C-alpha positions in Angstrom: -22.0 16.5 -6.4 -24.2 13.9 -4.7 -26.3 13.8 -1.6 -25.8 10.1 -0.9 -25.1 10.3 2.8 -27.6 11.5 5.4 -27.1 14.8 7.2 -26.3 14.2 10.9 -24.3 16.3 13.3 -22.1 13.5 14.6 -22.3 10.6 12.1 -22.0 9.8 8.4 -24.8 7.5 7.6 -25.4 5.4 4.4 -28.8 3.6 4.0 -28.9 1.0 1.3 -26.0 -0.8 -0.3 -25.4 0.8 -3.8 -22.6 -1.1 -5.6 -21.9 2.0 -7.7 -21.1 3.9 -4.5 -19.1 1.1 -2.8 -15.6 2.4 -3.5 -16.6 5.9 -2.6 -18.1 4.7 0.7 -14.9 2.7 1.4 -13.1 6.0 1.4 -15.7 8.0 3.4 -16.0 5.4 6.2 -12.2 4.8 6.6 -10.7 4.5 10.0 -7.2 5.3 11.3 -5.3 5.9 14.5 -2.0 7.5 13.4 -0.2 4.1 13.2 -2.4 2.5 10.6 -5.5 3.0 8.6 -8.2 0.9 7.0 -10.6 1.6 4.2 -14.2 0.5 4.9 -13.9 -2.8 3.1 -16.2 -5.4 4.3 -15.0 -8.2 6.7 -17.1 -10.8 4.8 -16.7 -11.5 1.1 -17.8 -8.9 -1.5 -17.4 -9.9 -5.1 -18.3 -6.5 -6.5 -15.9 -3.6 -7.3 -13.8 -2.7 -4.3 -10.5 -1.0 -3.5 -8.9 -3.1 -0.8 -6.8 -0.8 1.4 -4.9 -1.2 4.7 -2.1 1.2 5.2 0.8 1.4 7.7 2.4 4.6 8.7 5.8 5.2 7.3 5.8 2.0 5.2 6.3 2.5 1.5 7.6 1.0 -1.7 10.0 2.8 -4.1 8.3 1.9 -7.4 10.5 2.5 -10.4 9.5 5.7 -12.1 7.8 4.8 -15.4 9.0 7.0 -18.2 10.2 6.2 -21.6 13.2 8.4 -21.4 15.3 9.9 -18.6 16.3 13.4 -17.5 19.2 14.5 -15.4 18.1 15.0 -11.8 14.9 13.0 -12.4 13.7 11.0 -9.4 14.6 7.3 -9.6 11.4 6.2 -8.0 7.8 7.2 -7.1 7.0 6.2 -3.5 3.9 4.1 -3.3 1.7 4.1 -0.2 1.3 0.3 0.2 -1.8 -1.7 0.5 -0.6 -4.0 3.3 -1.8 -7.5 4.2 -5.5 -7.8 4.9 -6.2 -8.3 8.6 -9.9 -7.5 8.8 -11.2 -10.6 6.8 -13.9 -12.8 8.3 -15.5 -15.2 5.8 -19.0 -16.1 6.9 -20.9 -19.2 5.8 -24.5 -19.9 6.5 -25.5 -23.5 6.1 -22.4 -23.9 4.0 -23.3 -21.0 1.7 -20.8 -18.2 1.7 -22.1 -14.8 2.6 -21.3 -12.5 -0.3 -22.8 -9.0 0.1 -22.7 -8.4 -3.6 -24.8 -11.4 -4.4 -27.0 -12.3 -1.5 -30.4 -10.8 -0.7 -30.0 -7.9 1.7 -32.5 -5.6 3.4 -32.2 -2.5 5.6 -28.4 -2.1 5.0 -27.1 0.7 7.1 -23.5 1.9 7.5 -22.5 4.5 10.1 -19.2 6.3 10.8 -19.7 7.4 14.4 -17.3 10.4 14.6 -17.8 11.0 18.3 -16.5 7.5 19.2 -14.4 6.6 16.2 -16.2 3.5 15.1 -17.6 2.0 11.9 -20.9 0.2 12.4 -22.9 -1.8 9.9 -26.3 -3.4 10.2 -28.3 -5.4 7.7 -30.7 -8.3 7.3 -29.7 -11.1 5.1 -32.3 -13.5 3.6 -30.9 -17.1 3.4 -33.2 -19.9 2.1 -36.2 -17.7 2.9 -35.1 -17.2 6.5 -33.9 -13.9 8.1 -30.7 -13.2 10.0 -29.9 -9.8 11.5 -26.2 -8.9 11.3 -24.4 -6.1 13.2 -20.7 -5.3 12.8 -18.6 -2.9 14.7 -14.9 -2.1 14.0 -12.4 0.3 15.5 -8.7 0.9 15.4 -7.7 1.6 19.0 -6.6 5.2 19.6 -5.2 4.1 23.0 -3.3 1.0 21.8 -2.5 2.1 18.3 -1.2 -1.4 17.2 -4.5 -3.0 18.0 -7.7 -3.4 15.8 -10.9 -5.0 17.0 -14.1 -6.3 15.3 -17.3 -7.5 16.8 -19.6 -9.5 14.4 -23.1 -10.3 15.6 -25.6 -12.6 13.9 -29.0 -12.9 15.4 -31.6 -15.3 14.1 -35.2 -14.3 13.5 -36.5 -17.5 12.1 -33.4 -19.3 11.0 -32.0 -22.6 12.4 -28.8 -24.0 11.1 -25.0 -23.8 11.0 -22.9 -20.6 11.0 -19.2 -20.7 10.3 -16.7 -17.9 10.8 -13.3 -18.0 9.2 -11.1 -15.1 10.5 -7.9 -14.8 8.4 -4.9 -12.7 7.5 -4.0 -12.6 3.8 -0.7 -11.4 2.4 -1.7 -11.8 -1.3 -2.6 -8.1 -1.8 -2.0 -5.7 -4.7 -1.8 -2.0 -5.3 -4.2 -0.7 -7.9 -1.6 1.9 -9.0 1.4 -0.4 -9.4 3.3 0.6 -12.6 4.1 -2.9 -13.6 1.5 -4.9 -11.8 4.1 -6.3 -9.5 3.4 -7.4 -5.9 5.1 -5.2 -3.3 5.2 -7.7 -0.5 7.1 -11.0 -0.1 6.2 -13.4 2.7 8.6 -13.9 5.6 6.7 -16.4 7.6 3.3 -17.6 8.8 2.0 -19.6 11.8 -1.4 -20.8 12.7 -2.9 -22.9 15.4 -6.1 -23.4 17.3 -7.4 -19.9 18.2 -4.7 -17.8 16.6 -2.4 -17.1 13.6 0.2 -14.7 12.4 1.6 -13.5 9.1 4.9 -11.7 8.6 5.7 -10.0 5.3 8.5 -7.8 4.0 8.3 -5.1 1.4 10.5 -5.6 -1.6 13.3 -3.0 -2.1 12.5 -0.8 1.0 12.6 -3.9 3.3 9.9 -2.8 5.8 8.5 -5.7 7.8 4.9 -6.1 9.0 3.8 -8.7 11.5 0.0 -9.2 12.0 -1.3 -11.5 14.7 -4.9 -12.5 15.2 -7.0 -14.1 17.9 -10.7 -14.5 18.3 -13.5 -15.4 20.7 -17.0 -16.7 19.9 -20.1 -16.5 22.1 -23.6 -18.0 21.8 -26.3 -16.1 23.8 -23.4 -14.4 25.7 -21.9 -17.8 26.7 -18.3 -18.2 25.5 -17.8 -21.2 23.2 -14.7 -23.3 23.1 -15.1 -24.6 19.5 -12.8 -26.8 17.6 -11.2 -24.9 14.7 -10.1 -26.0 11.3 -6.7 -24.5 10.9 -5.3 -23.3 7.5 -1.7 -22.1 7.0 -0.2 -21.3 3.7 2.9 -19.1 2.8 0.6 -16.1 2.4 -2.5 -16.9 4.4 -3.5 -18.0 7.9 -7.0 -18.8 9.0 -9.2 -20.6 11.6 -12.7 -21.9 10.8 -15.1 -22.4 13.6 -18.8 -23.4 13.4 -21.8 -23.1 15.7 -25.4 -24.3 15.5 -28.0 -21.7 16.2 -31.8 -21.7 16.5 -34.6 -19.1 16.3 -33.9 -16.1 18.6 -30.2 -17.1 19.1 -27.4 -14.6 18.8 -23.9 -15.5 18.0 -21.1 -13.0 18.7 -17.7 -13.3 17.0 -14.8 -11.1 18.2 -11.6 -10.7 16.2 -8.6 -9.0 17.6 -5.4 -8.2 15.6 -2.1 -6.7 16.6 -0.3 -4.9 13.7 3.4 -4.3 14.2 6.0 -2.9 11.8 9.7 -2.6 11.7 9.3 1.2 12.1 8.9 0.4 15.8 10.1 -3.2 16.4 13.1 -5.4 15.5 12.2 -8.4 13.4 13.4 -11.1 15.8 11.0 -9.8 18.5 8.0 -9.0 16.3 6.2 -12.4 16.5 6.5 -12.6 20.3 5.6 -9.0 20.9 2.6 -9.2 18.6 1.4 -12.3 20.4 1.8 -10.5 23.8 0.0 -7.4 22.6 -2.8 -9.6 21.2 -3.0 -11.5 24.5 -3.2 -8.3 26.5 -6.0 -7.0 24.2 -8.0 -10.2 24.4 -7.7 -10.3 28.2 -9.0 -6.7 28.4 -11.9 -7.7 26.1 -13.8 -5.8 23.4 -15.8 -3.6 25.7 -12.8 -2.4 27.8 -10.8 -1.7 24.6 -13.7 0.2 23.2 -14.1 2.3 26.4 -10.5 3.3 26.6 -10.6 4.1 22.8 -13.6 6.3 23.2 -12.0 8.2 26.1 -9.2 9.2 23.8 -11.7 10.5 21.3 -13.6 12.3 24.1 -10.5 14.1 25.1 -9.7 15.0 21.4 -13.1 16.4 20.7 -13.0 18.4 24.0 -10.4 20.8 22.5 -10.8 20.4 18.7 -14.6 20.4 18.2 -16.4 23.2 16.3 -20.1 23.7 17.0 -22.2 25.3 14.3 -25.8 26.1 15.2 -28.6 26.1 12.6 -26.9 24.2 9.7 -26.6 20.4 10.0 -24.8 20.0 6.6 -22.1 22.5 7.7 -21.9 21.0 11.2 -21.5 17.4 9.9 -18.9 18.5 7.4 -16.5 20.3 9.8 -16.7 17.4 12.2 -15.9 14.9 9.4 -12.9 17.0 8.5 -11.7 17.3 12.1 -12.3 13.6 12.7 -10.1 12.6 9.7 -7.3 15.0 10.7 -7.2 13.6 14.3 -7.2 10.0 13.2 -4.6 10.5 10.5 -1.9 12.2 12.5 -1.4 12.1 16.3 2.1 13.7 16.5 3.7 10.9 18.4 6.4 10.2 15.9 8.6 12.9 14.3 9.5 10.4 11.5 5.9 10.6 10.2 4.0 13.2 8.2 0.7 13.5 6.5 0.0 12.2 3.0 -2.7 13.8 0.8 -4.9 10.7 1.1 -3.9 9.8 4.7 -4.9 6.2 5.3 -7.8 6.3 2.8 -6.3 5.5 -0.6 -3.3 5.0 -2.7 -3.3 8.0 -5.0 -0.4 10.5 -5.1 1.9 8.3 -3.0 4.4 9.8 -0.7 3.9 10.9 2.9 4.7 14.6 2.6 3.7 17.4 0.2 3.9 21.2 0.8 0.2 20.7 1.9 1.4 19.9 5.4 3.2 23.3 6.0 0.6 25.4 4.1 -2.7 23.8 5.3 -2.1 21.4 8.2 0.2 23.2 10.6 -2.4 25.8 11.6 -4.9 23.1 12.7 -2.4 21.2 14.9 -1.0 24.5 16.3 -4.5 25.4 17.7 -5.9 22.0 18.7 -3.0 20.0 20.0 0.0 20.6 22.2 3.0 22.5 20.7 4.9 19.2 20.3 2.6 18.0 17.6 3.2 20.9 15.1 6.8 21.0 16.3 7.3 17.4 15.2 6.0 18.2 11.7 8.7 20.9 11.5 11.4 18.7 13.0 10.6 16.2 10.3 11.7 18.8 7.7 14.8 19.8 9.8 15.9 16.2 9.8 15.6 16.1 6.0 17.7 19.2 5.5 20.8 17.2 4.3 18.6 15.3 1.8 17.1 18.7 0.6 20.7 19.9 -0.1 21.4 16.6 -2.0 18.2 17.2 -4.0 19.5 20.7 -4.8 22.8 19.3 -5.9 21.1 16.9 -8.4 19.6 20.0 -10.1 22.9 21.9 -10.1 22.7 24.0 -7.0 25.7 24.3 -4.8 27.0 25.7 -1.5 24.4 24.2 0.8 21.3 25.4 -1.3 18.4 23.3 -0.1 15.4 22.3 -2.4 12.9 20.3 -0.4 11.1 17.6 -2.4 7.6 18.1 -3.7 6.9 14.5 -2.6 8.9 12.4 -0.2 9.0 9.6 2.3 12.6 10.0 3.6 13.8 13.4 2.3 14.5 12.2 -1.3 12.4 13.6 -4.1 10.0 10.9 -5.4 7.6 12.7 -7.6 7.6 11.7 -11.2 6.0 14.6 -13.2 8.7 17.0 -14.4 6.6 20.1 -14.2 6.1 19.4 -10.5 9.4 17.8 -9.6 11.6 20.5 -11.2 9.4 23.5 -11.3 6.9 23.7 -8.3 9.7 25.2 -6.2 7.3 27.4 -4.2 7.2 24.5 -1.7 10.4 25.8 -0.2 8.6 29.0 0.7 5.8 27.1 2.5 8.3 25.4 4.7 9.9 28.7 5.6 6.6 30.2 6.3 5.6 27.3 8.6 8.7 28.0 10.7 7.6 31.7 11.0 4.0 30.6 11.7 5.0 28.2 14.4 7.1 30.8 16.2 4.7 33.6 16.0 1.9 31.4 17.3 3.7 29.6 20.1 6.2 32.3 21.0 8.9 29.6 21.0 11.8 31.8 20.0 14.4 29.2 20.8 13.1 27.1 17.9 15.0 29.4 15.5 18.3 28.8 17.1 17.8 25.0 17.6 16.2 24.1 14.3 14.7 26.8 12.2 17.6 29.1 11.2 19.6 26.4 9.6 16.6 25.4 7.4 16.0 29.0 6.5 19.7 29.5 5.4 19.5 26.5 3.1 16.3 27.6 1.5 17.5 31.2 1.1 20.7 29.9 -0.6 18.5 28.1 -3.0 16.5 31.2 -3.8 19.7 33.2 -4.3 20.8 30.8 -7.0 17.4 30.2 -8.5 16.9 33.9 -9.4 18.7 35.6 -12.3 19.2 39.1 -13.4 17.1 40.3 -16.4 18.8 43.1 -18.4 15.4 43.7 -20.2 13.5 44.2 -16.9 16.4 45.5 -14.8 15.2 43.2 -12.1 15.8 39.8 -10.7 13.4 37.2 -12.1 12.6 33.5 -11.6 12.1 31.6 -14.8 10.6 28.2 -15.7 8.3 27.4 -12.7 4.9 26.0 -11.8 3.0 27.9 -9.2 0.3 26.5 -6.9 -2.0 26.7 -10.0 -0.8 23.6 -11.7 -2.9 24.5 -14.8 0.1 26.7 -15.7 3.4 24.9 -16.3 6.9 26.2 -17.1 6.0 29.9 -16.7 8.1 32.9 -16.0 7.7 35.0 -12.9 4.9 33.3 -11.1 3.8 36.0 -8.7 3.3 33.7 -5.8 6.7 32.0 -6.3 8.4 35.3 -6.5 6.6 36.6 -3.4 7.4 33.6 -1.2 11.0 33.7 -2.4 11.4 37.4 -1.5 9.6 37.0 1.8 11.9 34.0 2.8 15.0 36.1 2.1 13.6 38.9 4.2 12.6 36.7 7.1 15.9 34.9 7.1 17.7 38.2 7.5 15.6 39.0 10.5 16.1 35.5 11.9 19.8 35.8 11.6 19.8 39.1 13.6 17.5 37.5 16.2 19.7 34.4 16.8 22.8 36.5 16.8 21.3 38.6 19.6 19.5 35.9 21.6 21.9 33.0 21.4 25.4 33.9 20.0 26.8 30.5 20.8 24.1 28.7 18.7 24.6 31.3 15.9 28.4 30.5 15.8 27.7 26.7 15.8 25.3 27.2 12.8 27.8 29.4 11.0 30.5 26.7 11.4 28.2 23.9 10.5 26.9 25.6 7.3 30.0 27.6 6.3 27.8 30.7 6.3 29.5 33.9 5.0 27.4 36.6 6.6 28.6 39.6 4.7 28.8 38.0 1.3 25.5 36.1 1.5 23.4 38.7 3.2 24.6 41.4 0.8 23.5 39.3 -2.2 20.1 38.6 -0.5 19.5 42.3 0.1 20.4 43.2 -3.5 17.8 40.7 -4.7 15.2 42.1 -2.3 15.8 45.6 -3.5 15.4 44.6 -7.2 12.8 41.8 -7.3 10.3 41.7 -10.2 6.6 41.1 -9.5 4.1 41.0 -12.4 1.5 43.7 -12.1 -1.1 45.1 -14.4 -1.7 48.8 -14.2 -5.0 48.7 -16.0 -6.6 46.3 -13.6 -4.6 47.1 -10.5 -4.0 43.4 -9.8 -0.9 41.2 -9.4 -0.6 39.1 -12.5 -0.3 35.4 -11.9 2.7 35.2 -14.2 4.2 36.8 -17.3 1.9 36.3 -20.3 -1.3 35.5 -18.3 -3.1 38.4 -19.8 -2.4 37.1 -23.3 -4.8 34.3 -22.7 -8.5 34.5 -23.7 -10.2 35.7 -20.6 -13.2 33.4 -20.1 -15.0 33.1 -16.8 -15.5 29.7 -15.1 -19.2 30.4 -14.9 -19.4 30.4 -18.7 -18.1 26.8 -18.9 -20.5 24.1 -20.1 -21.3 22.2 -16.9 -20.9 18.9 -18.8 -17.2 19.8 -19.2 -16.6 20.1 -15.5 -14.2 19.2 -14.0 -12.1 20.2 -17.0 -9.2 17.9 -15.9 -11.5 15.0 -16.7 -12.8 16.3 -20.0 -10.1 18.5 -21.7 -6.7 17.7 -23.1 -3.7 18.9 -21.1 -2.8 21.2 -24.0 -6.2 22.8 -23.9 -6.0 23.4 -20.1 -2.6 24.9 -20.3 -3.7 27.4 -23.0 -6.8 28.4 -21.0 -7.0 31.1 -18.3 -8.6 28.8 -15.9 -7.0 28.4 -12.5 -6.9 25.1 -10.7 -6.4 26.5 -7.3 -5.7 29.8 -5.5 -2.3 31.1 -6.7 -2.0 34.9 -6.3 -4.7 34.7 -3.7 -2.7 32.1 -1.8 0.1 34.7 -1.4 -2.4 37.5 -0.4 -3.8 35.1 2.2 -0.4 34.4 3.7 0.8 38.0 3.7 -2.6 39.7 4.1 -1.3 42.3 6.5 0.9 43.8 3.7 -2.1 44.8 1.6 -4.9 47.3 1.9 -8.4 45.9 1.8 -9.1 47.5 -1.6 -6.1 45.6 -3.0 -7.3 42.3 -1.6 -10.8 42.9 -3.1 -9.5 43.8 -6.5 -7.4 40.7 -6.8 -10.2 38.5 -5.4 -12.7 39.9 -7.8 -10.3 39.3 -10.7 -9.2 35.8 -9.9 -12.1 34.1 -8.2 -14.3 34.0 -11.4 -11.4 32.4 -13.3 -10.8 29.7 -10.7 -12.4 26.2 -11.2 -11.3 24.9 -7.8 -10.3 21.5 -9.2 -7.7 21.3 -6.5 -8.9 20.4 -3.0 -6.6 23.1 -1.6 -8.3 26.0 -3.3 -11.8 26.7 -1.8 -10.5 27.3 1.7 -8.3 30.2 0.7 -11.2 31.8 -1.3 -13.5 31.3 1.7 -11.2 33.0 4.1 -10.5 36.0 1.9 -14.2 36.3 1.0 -15.0 36.6 4.7 -12.3 39.3 5.1 -13.8 41.5 2.3 -17.4 41.0 3.3 -18.5 38.6 0.5 -20.4 36.4 3.0 -22.4 34.3 0.5 -19.3 33.5 -1.4 -17.4 32.7 1.8 -20.2 30.2 2.7 -20.3 28.7 -0.8 -16.6 28.1 -0.7 -16.8 26.7 2.8 -19.3 24.1 1.7 -17.1 23.2 -1.2 -14.1 22.6 0.9 -15.9 21.0 3.9 -18.1 18.7 1.8 -15.7 18.1 -1.0 -15.5 14.4 -0.2 -18.9 13.9 1.4 -20.6 15.3 -1.8 -17.8 14.3 -4.1 -17.6 17.6 -5.9 -14.7 16.4 -8.2 -16.0 12.9 -8.8 -12.9 11.2 -7.3 -13.6 10.3 -3.7 -13.4 6.6 -4.6 -9.6 7.1 -4.8 -9.4 8.3 -1.2 -10.2 11.4 0.8 -8.5 14.8 0.6 -6.9 14.7 4.0 -4.5 17.6 3.7 -7.2 20.0 2.4 -9.2 19.3 5.5 -6.8 21.4 7.5 -7.8 24.2 5.1 -11.5 23.5 6.0 -10.7 24.1 9.6 -8.9 27.4 8.6 -12.0 28.5 6.7 -14.0 28.4 9.8 -11.6 29.6 12.4 -9.6 32.1 10.3 -12.4 33.0 8.0 -15.7 33.1 9.9 -14.0 33.2 13.3 -11.7 36.0 12.0 -8.7 34.7 14.0 -5.1 35.8 13.2 -2.0 37.0 14.9 -1.9 40.8 14.7 1.1 42.8 15.9 2.1 39.8 18.0 -1.3 39.5 19.6 -4.1 37.1 19.1 -6.9 38.8 17.2 -10.6 37.9 16.4 -12.8 39.7 14.0 -15.6 37.2 13.2 -18.2 37.3 10.5 -21.1 34.8 10.9 -22.7 33.3 7.8 -26.3 34.4 7.4 -27.8 30.9 7.9 -25.8 30.1 11.0 -27.4 30.9 14.4 -24.1 30.5 16.2 -20.5 29.3 16.0 -18.2 28.2 18.8 -14.8 26.6 19.0 -11.8 26.3 21.3 -8.1 27.0 20.6 -5.0 26.2 22.5 -2.7 29.2 22.7 0.6 29.5 24.6 -0.6 27.3 27.6 -4.1 28.6 27.5 -7.4 27.1 26.5 -9.7 29.7 25.0 -13.3 29.3 23.9 -14.8 31.6 21.3 -18.6 32.0 21.1 -20.1 33.9 18.3 -23.8 34.7 17.6 -25.6 37.2 15.5 -25.0 40.1 18.0 -21.9 39.4 20.1 -18.6 37.5 20.2 -17.5 36.2 23.6 -14.0 34.9 24.5 -13.6 32.8 27.6 -10.3 31.9 29.2 -10.9 28.3 30.4 -7.4 27.6 31.4 -4.1 29.5 31.8 -2.9 33.0 32.5 -4.6 36.2 31.3 -3.6 37.8 28.1 -4.0 40.9 25.9 -5.7 40.5 22.5 -7.6 42.2 19.8 -11.4 41.8 19.7 -13.3 43.4 16.8 -10.4 45.7 16.2 -10.0 46.9 19.7 -7.5 45.8 22.4 -9.0 43.8 25.2 -7.7 42.2 28.4 -8.8 38.6 29.0 -8.2 37.7 32.6 -7.4 34.3 34.0 -10.7 32.4 34.2 -12.3 35.5 32.8 -14.2 36.5 29.7 -14.6 39.4 27.4 -17.4 40.4 25.1 -17.8 42.7 22.0 -20.6 43.5 19.7 -20.5 42.2 16.2 
């Protein structure tokens, strides 16, 4: 854990350029706008260690799975999130000497991610030939025009006189660090460069996505626009213009670079060059300041309903805003073909655009902070992949419309290349089923079942029916050979969480069938015909499984056992580990990890969190007290669940400790891996730890419920949620909790365990 970045409520600030922190900072200061994202690489040259990263939503490469031998059903490829052509580059020369931030003499380097406005700003002084130049750079990816990026580069002379040259360029010769065979993923389709502009079009190999980037620029000296002659360069993978200006003491030169970034996800190839040029022209005519103003208005609106205010704890405040900022710039919900990758637009690791993380950790955030369509589009993404999920099931021997959703995917096909995950981490099916239920109970959108949800639930339930088998020894149905959320246990039998989500899905599907039959018989008949559903035969089998499902349980401890054989392990607590051996996944062999009792992330506790209303408080506490000391939290998805449950059972110090771990996981680099990219999907869990944990929000008996618990060091907490056409503001201090209805009709809810009526434009208050 480090404290490299300054604590500030609205900004992430780095003072001093530390080469050993450069790749971490490139992750931390990343920008995105839903359509594209850019790591905080420098515009000018940097010859030190760097991870170049520009990523385009939905664009991927099916890299050949690298294994020495094959298995039936094994994915043919591992989807790579591609490092796309570099559009931010601006080479700077000062009196013919190239500015290289790794080699030149710098003073007062400062980098700031302004989360309120969505900008990356850098300032520093460079000493050239004994003279000083003050440099200030601002970059943003427009949230209003999501195919436009803009950069303002300022150089102001203190005592320097001489020549300054700018070379804006677009470069297609880029590599992915995680390429299996060191191959390039892009091939050039065409370039064009002339005075004042240039474009580069590239196509991905195999997947055949096309990207077209078009640049333009403007230069000013002391706020007067210059019409400078440019030296034009055009190669098959590179376009550039080089312009030069003479400056004297006290002069300031401003260089603006504008880029349009189009992909074949949204445009046809024959039109892309012309459309890119037109978008670029429109952006340049608007100008940097106008583009920036409309961009910040989008952010202002976003923060108006998604901000969380924490009083009395700057580190906690900065952290939650950092998480919310990354969530809002990664996914905007405009395109149902898109989803949210674990690293978002901040790094290459993990590949793929979709894990079970979306359903388990992201849906709640978007449900409460955006219009219903945003979360709905995430679910429709899965609905549209149902046929692929059935194909994935067939590859593993399942029949009759049984659907196994992939662990990792870009287009519905499984593309994860670790067998213990690909074949065994089947609990992901349960997360998708739960997300359907969660969406409906929160939004009240009952028609979603008939239109989309029921068909997915039938496919998943058919899978669970075939995945269980009868055990004569136990006299129960069991599920063998799985990996639960705790990936430090592979190929185990009867993982409690997997068995729990399987049984819950079967039960919920039975209820969903009854509901659709009653509310929309016509839709029910259409689904029956489309899926070949045999109601009597299939539901009878499901009910038999439900009546006879096996769940590991230890009578002596009174806890649900993570899986068969877990108690055979040596029971050592995480606190007893040598700190030099943490994280264990970076110090221990995989064999040693698998033989240990240590838990990577919440497993049993994940199930208790999801189905909390089924358990008495004593049961929750016993299981928490048993599993929390054995959990090393080496998955980013773990601390949030522990924080929420700790709040529920009154362990407020532990809840706060786990909140800091989830919220500052990247800012303080708990697991020594932030250089590879941020943990975007776990950031949804950070939001949950505040709103569900400290805010005590949940749906109880069909009504919204709040039972908050404020951390000791916080003076106050407030946040807004969108709920069924209403905007509610929750204000919590040491003595009271107040709920205000800012917009929408009145409603009935639970507040501190008691029913309350919240009138239109009204408020209600309860004592803590």
